[in-house]
Backbone as JSON Lines, residues from 0, in Angstrom:
{"i":0,"aa":"X","n":[74.64,154.59,128.03],"ca":[74.33,155.83,128.72],"c":[72.81,155.98,128.8]}
{"i":1,"aa":"X","n":[72.38,156.64,129.87],"ca":[70.98,156.99,130.05],"c":[70.88,158.5,129.95]}
{"i":2,"aa":"X","n":[70.04,158.97,129.05],"ca":[69.87,160.4,128.83],"c":[68.59,160.86,129.51]}
{"i":3,"aa":"X","n":[68.7,161.87,130.36],"ca":[67.54,162.46,131.03],"c":[67.43,163.9,130.59]}
{"i":4,"aa":"X","n":[66.23,164.28,130.1],"ca":[65.95,165.7,129.88],"c":[64.8,166.05,130.81]}
{"i":5,"aa":"X","n":[64.85,167.26,131.36],"ca":[63.84,167.63,132.35],"c":[63.62,169.13,132.37]}
{"i":6,"aa":"X","n":[62.55,169.51,133.07],"ca":[62.21,170.92,133.23],"c":[62.15,171.32,134.7]}
{"i":7,"aa":"X","n":[62.85,170.59,135.54],"ca":[62.77,170.81,136.97],"c":[63.55,172.05,137.4]}
{"i":8,"aa":"X","n":[63.07,172.73,138.44],"ca":[63.87,173.83,138.98],"c":[65.21,173.3,139.47]}
{"i":9,"aa":"X","n":[66.21,174.14,139.45],"ca":[67.58,173.71,139.77],"c":[67.69,173.04,141.14]}
{"i":10,"aa":"X","n":[67.05,173.61,142.15],"ca":[67.16,173.02,143.49],"c":[66.53,171.64,143.56]}
{"i":11,"aa":"X","n":[65.41,171.44,142.88],"ca":[64.76,170.13,142.87],"c":[65.61,169.12,142.09]}
{"i":12,"aa":"X","n":[66.18,169.56,140.97],"ca":[67.03,168.68,140.18],"c":[68.24,168.23,140.99]}
{"i":13,"aa":"X","n":[68.83,169.16,141.75],"ca":[69.97,168.8,142.59],"c":[69.57,167.74,143.61]}
{"i":14,"aa":"X","n":[68.38,167.88,144.19],"ca":[67.9,166.9,145.17],"c":[67.71,165.54,144.52]}
{"i":15,"aa":"X","n":[67.06,165.51,143.36],"ca":[66.74,164.24,142.7],"c":[67.96,163.56,142.08]}
{"i":16,"aa":"X","n":[68.88,164.35,141.55],"ca":[69.99,163.77,140.79],"c":[71.34,163.87,141.51]}
{"i":17,"aa":"X","n":[71.35,164.25,142.79],"ca":[72.61,164.47,143.49],"c":[73.47,163.22,143.58]}
{"i":18,"aa":"X","n":[72.87,162.07,143.58],"ca":[73.65,160.83,143.7],"c":[73.58,159.98,142.44]}
{"i":19,"aa":"X","n":[73.3,160.6,141.3],"ca":[73.17,159.82,140.07],"c":[74.5,159.16,139.7]}
{"i":20,"aa":"X","n":[74.36,158.03,139.05],"ca":[75.58,157.33,138.64],"c":[76.16,158.01,137.4]}
{"i":21,"aa":"X","n":[77.4,157.69,137.1],"ca":[78.1,158.36,136.01],"c":[77.6,157.96,134.63]}
{"i":22,"aa":"X","n":[76.75,156.93,134.54],"ca":[76.27,156.57,133.21],"c":[74.99,157.35,132.81]}
{"i":23,"aa":"X","n":[74.66,158.4,133.58],"ca":[73.54,159.29,133.23],"c":[74.08,160.59,132.64]}
{"i":24,"aa":"X","n":[73.43,161.06,131.58],"ca":[73.67,162.41,131.07],"c":[72.38,163.16,131.34]}
{"i":25,"aa":"X","n":[72.46,164.22,132.14],"ca":[71.27,164.95,132.57],"c":[71.3,166.35,131.97]}
{"i":26,"aa":"X","n":[70.22,166.68,131.26],"ca":[70.14,167.96,130.56],"c":[68.88,168.68,131.01]}
{"i":27,"aa":"X","n":[69.06,169.9,131.49],"ca":[67.94,170.71,131.96],"c":[67.41,171.58,130.84]}
{"i":28,"aa":"X","n":[66.1,171.62,130.74],"ca":[65.46,172.52,129.79],"c":[65.25,173.9,130.37]}
{"i":29,"aa":"X","n":[65.64,174.09,131.61],"ca":[65.43,175.37,132.27],"c":[66.56,176.36,132.01]}
{"i":30,"aa":"X","n":[67.6,175.91,131.39],"ca":[68.72,176.82,131.07],"c":[68.33,177.69,129.88]}
{"i":31,"aa":"X","n":[69.21,178.58,129.53],"ca":[68.97,179.48,128.4],"c":[69.23,178.71,127.1]}
{"i":32,"aa":"X","n":[68.16,178.24,126.47],"ca":[68.28,177.42,125.27],"c":[67.71,178.19,124.08]}
{"i":33,"aa":"X","n":[68.44,178.23,123.01],"ca":[67.93,178.82,121.78],"c":[67.04,177.78,121.11]}
{"i":34,"aa":"X","n":[65.81,178.13,120.78],"ca":[64.91,177.17,120.13],"c":[65.38,176.82,118.72]}
{"i":35,"aa":"X","n":[64.95,175.66,118.25],"ca":[65.22,175.25,116.88],"c":[64.69,176.32,115.92]}
{"i":36,"aa":"X","n":[65.49,176.64,114.91],"ca":[65.11,177.67,113.94],"c":[64.42,177.07,112.72]}
{"i":37,"aa":"X","n":[64.4,175.73,112.64],"ca":[63.79,175.1,111.48],"c":[64.59,175.3,110.22]}
{"i":38,"aa":"X","n":[65.89,175.48,110.35],"ca":[66.74,175.77,109.18],"c":[67.14,174.51,108.41]}
{"i":39,"aa":"X","n":[66.91,173.35,108.98],"ca":[67.29,172.05,108.4],"c":[68.79,171.87,108.28]}
{"i":40,"aa":"X","n":[69.58,172.74,108.92],"ca":[71.02,172.62,108.87],"c":[71.52,171.29,109.43]}
{"i":41,"aa":"X","n":[70.85,170.81,110.48],"ca":[71.27,169.53,111.09],"c":[70.97,168.35,110.17]}
{"i":42,"aa":"X","n":[70.17,168.57,109.17],"ca":[69.86,167.53,108.19],"c":[70.71,167.68,106.93]}
{"i":43,"aa":"X","n":[71.02,168.92,106.55],"ca":[71.64,169.16,105.24],"c":[73.07,169.69,105.34]}
{"i":44,"aa":"X","n":[73.29,170.78,106.09],"ca":[74.6,171.41,106.15],"c":[75.6,170.63,107.0]}
{"i":45,"aa":"X","n":[75.19,170.27,108.19],"ca":[76.1,169.57,109.12],"c":[75.33,168.39,109.71]}
{"i":46,"aa":"X","n":[75.19,167.31,108.94],"ca":[74.35,166.19,109.37],"c":[74.61,165.77,110.81]}
{"i":47,"aa":"X","n":[73.5,165.67,111.56],"ca":[73.48,165.22,112.96],"c":[74.01,166.25,113.94]}
{"i":48,"aa":"X","n":[74.32,167.45,113.48],"ca":[74.81,168.49,114.39],"c":[74.03,169.78,114.13]}
{"i":49,"aa":"X","n":[73.41,170.28,115.17],"ca":[72.65,171.52,115.06],"c":[73.58,172.68,114.72]}
{"i":50,"aa":"X","n":[73.09,173.59,113.89],"ca":[73.89,174.75,113.47],"c":[73.97,175.83,114.54]}
{"i":51,"aa":"X","n":[73.15,175.74,115.57],"ca":[73.2,176.72,116.65],"c":[74.39,176.36,117.55]}
{"i":52,"aa":"X","n":[75.37,177.23,117.66],"ca":[76.6,176.89,118.39],"c":[76.45,177.05,119.91]}
{"i":53,"aa":"X","n":[75.77,176.1,120.53],"ca":[75.67,176.11,121.98],"c":[75.83,174.69,122.5]}
{"i":54,"aa":"X","n":[75.63,174.49,123.78],"ca":[75.87,173.17,124.35],"c":[74.79,172.14,124.01]}
{"i":55,"aa":"X","n":[73.78,172.53,123.24],"ca":[72.7,171.61,122.85],"c":[72.81,171.17,121.39]}
{"i":56,"aa":"X","n":[73.91,171.5,120.73],"ca":[74.04,171.2,119.3],"c":[74.18,169.71,119.01]}
{"i":57,"aa":"X","n":[74.47,168.89,120.02],"ca":[74.63,167.45,119.8],"c":[73.49,166.62,120.38]}
{"i":58,"aa":"X","n":[72.32,167.17,120.51],"ca":[71.2,166.43,121.12],"c":[70.9,165.13,120.36]}
{"i":59,"aa":"X","n":[70.95,165.17,119.05],"ca":[70.7,163.96,118.25],"c":[71.73,162.88,118.54]}
{"i":60,"aa":"X","n":[72.98,163.28,118.66],"ca":[74.05,162.32,118.97],"c":[73.91,161.78,120.39]}
{"i":61,"aa":"X","n":[73.45,162.62,121.31],"ca":[73.2,162.14,122.67],"c":[72.16,161.02,122.65]}
{"i":62,"aa":"X","n":[71.09,161.23,121.86],"ca":[70.06,160.19,121.73],"c":[70.65,158.92,121.13]}
{"i":63,"aa":"X","n":[71.47,159.08,120.11],"ca":[72.05,157.93,119.42],"c":[72.96,157.1,120.33]}
{"i":64,"aa":"X","n":[73.56,157.73,121.31],"ca":[74.46,157.0,122.2],"c":[73.77,156.54,123.49]}
{"i":65,"aa":"X","n":[72.46,156.69,123.53],"ca":[71.69,156.31,124.73],"c":[71.08,154.94,124.58]}
{"i":66,"aa":"X","n":[71.03,154.24,125.7],"ca":[70.28,152.97,125.74],"c":[68.92,153.21,126.37]}
{"i":67,"aa":"X","n":[68.81,154.32,127.11],"ca":[67.54,154.67,127.73],"c":[67.39,156.19,127.68]}
{"i":68,"aa":"X","n":[66.2,156.63,127.28],"ca":[65.89,158.05,127.19],"c":[64.77,158.32,128.19]}
{"i":69,"aa":"X","n":[65.02,159.23,129.12],"ca":[64.05,159.54,130.17],"c":[63.67,161.0,130.06]}
{"i":70,"aa":"X","n":[62.37,161.25,130.01],"ca":[61.85,162.6,129.94],"c":[61.07,162.87,131.23]}
{"i":71,"aa":"X","n":[61.36,163.98,131.87],"ca":[60.61,164.4,133.06],"c":[60.05,165.77,132.74]}
{"i":72,"aa":"X","n":[58.71,165.85,132.68],"ca":[58.09,167.09,132.23],"c":[56.78,167.36,132.96]}
{"i":73,"aa":"X","n":[56.56,168.62,133.22],"ca":[55.25,169.06,133.66],"c":[54.28,168.72,132.53]}
{"i":74,"aa":"X","n":[53.1,168.25,132.87],"ca":[52.08,167.94,131.85],"c":[51.22,169.18,131.66]}
{"i":75,"aa":"X","n":[51.26,169.73,130.46],"ca":[50.49,170.94,130.15],"c":[49.51,170.6,129.04]}
{"i":76,"aa":"X","n":[48.25,170.49,129.4],"ca":[47.19,170.14,128.45],"c":[47.52,168.85,127.68]}
{"i":77,"aa":"X","n":[48.16,167.9,128.36],"ca":[48.49,166.62,127.74],"c":[49.76,166.66,126.91]}
{"i":78,"aa":"X","n":[50.54,167.72,127.03],"ca":[51.76,167.85,126.23],"c":[52.96,168.12,127.14]}
{"i":79,"aa":"X","n":[54.14,168.12,126.53],"ca":[55.35,168.45,127.25],"c":[55.37,169.94,127.6]}
{"i":80,"aa":"X","n":[56.13,170.28,128.62],"ca":[56.32,171.69,128.95],"c":[57.14,172.35,127.83]}
{"i":81,"aa":"X","n":[57.07,173.65,127.69],"ca":[57.89,174.33,126.66],"c":[59.38,174.07,126.83]}
{"i":82,"aa":"X","n":[59.84,173.95,128.08],"ca":[61.26,173.73,128.35],"c":[61.73,172.37,127.83]}
{"i":83,"aa":"X","n":[60.87,171.36,127.95],"ca":[61.21,170.03,127.43],"c":[61.01,170.0,125.92]}
{"i":84,"aa":"X","n":[59.97,170.63,125.44],"ca":[59.69,170.63,124.0],"c":[60.84,171.23,123.21]}
{"i":85,"aa":"X","n":[61.47,172.28,123.72],"ca":[62.59,172.89,123.0],"c":[63.77,171.91,122.92]}
{"i":86,"aa":"X","n":[63.98,171.12,123.95],"ca":[65.05,170.1,123.91],"c":[64.72,169.01,122.89]}
{"i":87,"aa":"X","n":[63.46,168.6,122.85],"ca":[63.05,167.59,121.86],"c":[63.19,168.13,120.44]}
{"i":88,"aa":"X","n":[62.82,169.38,120.24],"ca":[62.97,169.99,118.91],"c":[64.43,170.02,118.49]}
{"i":89,"aa":"X","n":[65.31,170.32,119.42],"ca":[66.75,170.38,119.11],"c":[67.34,168.99,118.89]}
{"i":90,"aa":"X","n":[66.56,167.94,119.12],"ca":[67.01,166.55,118.94],"c":[66.64,165.98,117.57]}
{"i":91,"aa":"X","n":[66.04,166.79,116.73],"ca":[65.53,166.3,115.44],"c":[66.64,165.71,114.56]}
{"i":92,"aa":"X","n":[67.88,166.09,114.81],"ca":[68.98,165.56,114.0],"c":[69.2,164.07,114.22]}
{"i":93,"aa":"X","n":[68.53,163.5,115.21],"ca":[68.59,162.05,115.42],"c":[67.98,161.32,114.2]}
{"i":94,"aa":"X","n":[67.08,162.01,113.52],"ca":[66.37,161.44,112.37],"c":[66.89,162.04,111.07]}
{"i":95,"aa":"X","n":[66.49,161.43,109.97],"ca":[66.81,161.97,108.65],"c":[65.63,162.78,108.13]}
{"i":96,"aa":"X","n":[65.84,163.67,107.15],"ca":[64.75,164.49,106.64],"c":[63.82,163.73,105.68]}
{"i":97,"aa":"X","n":[64.14,162.49,105.4],"ca":[63.34,161.69,104.47],"c":[62.26,160.93,105.22]}
{"i":98,"aa":"X","n":[61.28,160.43,104.47],"ca":[60.14,159.79,105.11],"c":[60.0,158.33,104.69]}
{"i":99,"aa":"X","n":[59.33,157.6,105.55],"ca":[59.09,156.17,105.34],"c":[57.74,155.85,105.98]}
{"i":100,"aa":"X","n":[57.02,154.91,105.39],"ca":[55.75,154.48,105.98],"c":[56.04,153.33,106.94]}
{"i":101,"aa":"X","n":[55.67,153.53,108.21],"ca":[55.79,152.5,109.24],"c":[54.44,152.38,109.93]}
{"i":102,"aa":"X","n":[53.97,151.18,110.06],"ca":[52.67,150.94,110.71],"c":[51.55,151.76,110.05]}
{"i":103,"aa":"X","n":[51.63,151.92,108.74],"ca":[50.6,152.64,108.01],"c":[50.64,154.15,108.18]}
{"i":104,"aa":"X","n":[51.7,154.67,108.81],"ca":[51.83,156.1,109.02],"c":[53.18,156.58,108.49]}
{"i":105,"aa":"X","n":[53.24,157.85,108.12],"ca":[54.47,158.43,107.59],"c":[55.34,158.9,108.76]}
{"i":106,"aa":"X","n":[56.6,158.45,108.76],"ca":[57.56,158.83,109.8],"c":[58.9,159.14,109.15]}
{"i":107,"aa":"X","n":[59.74,159.82,109.9],"ca":[61.09,160.1,109.42],"c":[61.9,158.81,109.34]}
{"i":108,"aa":"X","n":[62.79,158.76,108.35],"ca":[63.74,157.66,108.29],"c":[64.76,157.85,109.4]}
{"i":109,"aa":"X","n":[65.35,156.76,109.81],"ca":[66.31,156.81,110.92],"c":[67.72,157.08,110.42]}
{"i":110,"aa":"X","n":[68.44,157.93,111.12],"ca":[69.84,158.21,110.81],"c":[70.73,157.13,111.41]}
{"i":111,"aa":"X","n":[70.37,156.66,112.6],"ca":[71.19,155.69,113.32],"c":[70.48,154.34,113.41]}
{"i":112,"aa":"X","n":[71.24,153.29,113.51],"ca":[70.67,151.96,113.65],"c":[70.48,151.59,115.12]}
{"i":113,"aa":"X","n":[70.79,152.5,116.01],"ca":[70.65,152.25,117.43],"c":[69.19,152.36,117.85]}
{"i":114,"aa":"X","n":[68.88,151.82,119.0],"ca":[67.55,152.03,119.56],"c":[67.7,152.17,121.08]}
{"i":115,"aa":"X","n":[66.71,152.74,121.67],"ca":[66.71,152.96,123.11],"c":[65.3,152.8,123.63]}
{"i":116,"aa":"X","n":[65.18,152.64,124.93],"ca":[63.86,152.62,125.54],"c":[63.52,154.06,125.95]}
{"i":117,"aa":"X","n":[62.23,154.33,126.09],"ca":[61.77,155.67,126.44],"c":[60.84,155.58,127.64]}
{"i":118,"aa":"X","n":[61.16,156.33,128.69],"ca":[60.27,156.45,129.84],"c":[60.0,157.93,130.03]}
{"i":119,"aa":"X","n":[58.72,158.27,130.07],"ca":[58.32,159.66,130.25],"c":[57.56,159.78,131.56]}
{"i":120,"aa":"X","n":[58.04,160.68,132.4],"ca":[57.37,160.99,133.66],"c":[56.72,162.36,133.51]}
{"i":121,"aa":"X","n":[55.38,162.37,133.5],"ca":[54.65,163.63,133.5],"c":[54.23,163.91,134.94]}
{"i":122,"aa":"X","n":[54.32,165.16,135.34],"ca":[53.86,165.5,136.67],"c":[52.9,166.68,136.61]}
{"i":123,"aa":"X","n":[52.02,166.72,137.59],"ca":[51.07,167.82,137.69],"c":[49.9,167.43,138.57]}
{"i":124,"aa":"X","n":[49.4,168.39,139.29],"ca":[48.23,168.2,140.14],"c":[46.98,168.23,139.27]}
{"i":125,"aa":"X","n":[46.01,167.45,139.64],"ca":[44.67,167.51,139.03],"c":[44.66,167.34,137.51]}
{"i":126,"aa":"X","n":[45.44,166.4,136.99],"ca":[45.4,166.13,135.55],"c":[44.07,165.48,135.2]}
{"i":127,"aa":"X","n":[43.47,165.92,134.11],"ca":[42.18,165.37,133.7],"c":[42.4,164.07,132.92]}
{"i":128,"aa":"X","n":[41.36,163.25,132.81],"ca":[41.49,162.04,131.98],"c":[41.88,162.37,130.53]}
{"i":129,"aa":"X","n":[41.39,163.47,129.99],"ca":[41.74,163.87,128.62],"c":[43.22,164.23,128.51]}
{"i":130,"aa":"X","n":[43.76,164.94,129.51],"ca":[45.18,165.28,129.51],"c":[46.04,164.03,129.58]}
{"i":131,"aa":"X","n":[45.65,163.09,130.41],"ca":[46.39,161.84,130.55],"c":[46.35,161.04,129.25]}
{"i":132,"aa":"X","n":[45.18,160.96,128.65],"ca":[45.03,160.24,127.38],"c":[45.86,160.9,126.27]}
{"i":133,"aa":"X","n":[45.79,162.22,126.18],"ca":[46.56,162.95,125.16],"c":[48.06,162.75,125.36]}
{"i":134,"aa":"X","n":[48.51,162.82,126.61],"ca":[49.94,162.66,126.9],"c":[50.41,161.25,126.51]}
{"i":135,"aa":"X","n":[49.61,160.24,126.81],"ca":[49.98,158.86,126.44],"c":[50.08,158.72,124.92]}
{"i":136,"aa":"X","n":[49.12,159.31,124.21],"ca":[49.14,159.25,122.74],"c":[50.34,160.0,122.17]}
{"i":137,"aa":"X","n":[50.68,161.14,122.77],"ca":[51.84,161.92,122.33],"c":[53.13,161.13,122.48]}
{"i":138,"aa":"X","n":[53.32,160.53,123.63],"ca":[54.54,159.75,123.87],"c":[54.59,158.55,122.92]}
{"i":139,"aa":"X","n":[53.45,157.89,122.71],"ca":[53.41,156.75,121.8],"c":[53.75,157.18,120.37]}
{"i":140,"aa":"X","n":[53.24,158.33,119.95],"ca":[53.54,158.85,118.6],"c":[55.03,159.2,118.48]}
{"i":141,"aa":"X","n":[55.58,159.83,119.5],"ca":[57.02,160.16,119.49],"c":[57.85,158.89,119.46]}
{"i":142,"aa":"X","n":[57.46,157.9,120.24],"ca":[58.18,156.61,120.27],"c":[58.15,155.95,118.9]}
{"i":143,"aa":"X","n":[57.01,156.0,118.24],"ca":[56.9,155.4,116.91],"c":[57.8,156.14,115.92]}
{"i":144,"aa":"X","n":[57.82,157.46,115.96],"ca":[58.66,158.24,115.05],"c":[60.14,157.98,115.29]}
{"i":145,"aa":"X","n":[60.51,157.77,116.55],"ca":[61.91,157.51,116.9],"c":[62.26,156.03,116.81]}
{"i":146,"aa":"X","n":[61.28,155.21,116.43],"ca":[61.45,153.76,116.31],"c":[61.88,153.13,117.65]}
{"i":147,"aa":"X","n":[61.24,153.59,118.72],"ca":[61.53,153.1,120.06],"c":[60.7,151.83,120.32]}
{"i":148,"aa":"X","n":[61.36,150.71,120.61],"ca":[60.61,149.47,120.83],"c":[59.87,149.42,122.17]}
{"i":149,"aa":"X","n":[60.4,150.07,123.2],"ca":[59.79,150.03,124.52],"c":[59.58,151.44,125.04]}
{"i":150,"aa":"X","n":[58.32,151.79,125.34],"ca":[58.09,153.09,125.94],"c":[57.06,152.95,127.06]}
{"i":151,"aa":"X","n":[57.21,153.81,128.04],"ca":[56.32,153.8,129.19],"c":[56.05,155.25,129.57]}
{"i":152,"aa":"X","n":[54.8,155.52,129.96],"ca":[54.41,156.84,130.4],"c":[53.88,156.73,131.82]}
{"i":153,"aa":"X","n":[54.47,157.52,132.72],"ca":[54.12,157.46,134.14],"c":[53.68,158.84,134.58]}
{"i":154,"aa":"X","n":[52.63,158.89,135.39],"ca":[52.1,160.16,135.87],"c":[52.31,160.3,137.37]}
{"i":155,"aa":"X","n":[52.79,161.48,137.77],"ca":[53.05,161.78,139.17],"c":[52.38,163.1,139.52]}
{"i":156,"aa":"X","n":[52.02,163.26,140.77],"ca":[51.5,164.55,141.2],"c":[52.64,165.55,141.36]}
{"i":157,"aa":"X","n":[53.79,165.05,141.83],"ca":[54.93,165.91,142.12],"c":[56.2,165.17,141.71]}
{"i":158,"aa":"X","n":[57.14,165.82,141.05],"ca":[58.36,165.12,140.63],"c":[59.19,164.57,141.78]}
{"i":159,"aa":"X","n":[59.0,165.09,142.99],"ca":[59.74,164.54,144.12],"c":[59.36,163.09,144.42]}
{"i":160,"aa":"X","n":[58.22,162.65,143.85],"ca":[57.81,161.25,143.98],"c":[58.8,160.31,143.3]}
{"i":161,"aa":"X","n":[59.65,160.86,142.44],"ca":[60.67,160.05,141.79],"c":[61.68,159.52,142.8]}
{"i":162,"aa":"X","n":[61.85,160.26,143.89],"ca":[62.75,159.83,144.95],"c":[64.14,159.53,144.44]}
{"i":163,"aa":"X","n":[64.67,158.37,144.78],"ca":[66.02,157.97,144.4],"c":[66.06,157.15,143.14]}
{"i":164,"aa":"X","n":[65.13,157.35,142.25],"ca":[65.0,156.59,141.0],"c":[66.29,156.58,140.17]}
{"i":165,"aa":"X","n":[67.06,157.64,140.2],"ca":[68.18,157.81,139.29],"c":[69.53,157.68,140.0]}
{"i":166,"aa":"X","n":[69.71,156.61,140.7],"ca":[70.97,156.37,141.42],"c":[71.69,155.22,140.81]}
């Protein structure tokens, strides 16, 4: 499965994903999402399942069953949009609450032995070199924490430039 999380307006998402194949799971950050409460329930009380009873409680499991993880986000000061960030926060159950040193840095231990590739599409007009550099570093740091072997960061002026990418 290929997991896509995005912050696109509904009409644009319909245009871009109208002909997507059935092996895509597409999740919008624009819906009414309860943010992570930081309760650690997904780590301690109900491992790998968020304690918030909504349709986003299995984000960690969605990641675990993915071969490719695709993020489409507005680039805001070199970071993800709030709508995408809340989805990433709700995905923390993909990892364990324990730590391990990898590449000389402290990272979460992995809950699953699976791995996936990560492609992040940032969009925005007039992105500065600092924003682009920060966004690349952010994606690389996230990839390292998630133990992602292959990651790519792509910048677009407008998400419609994606065209028929997801068919």
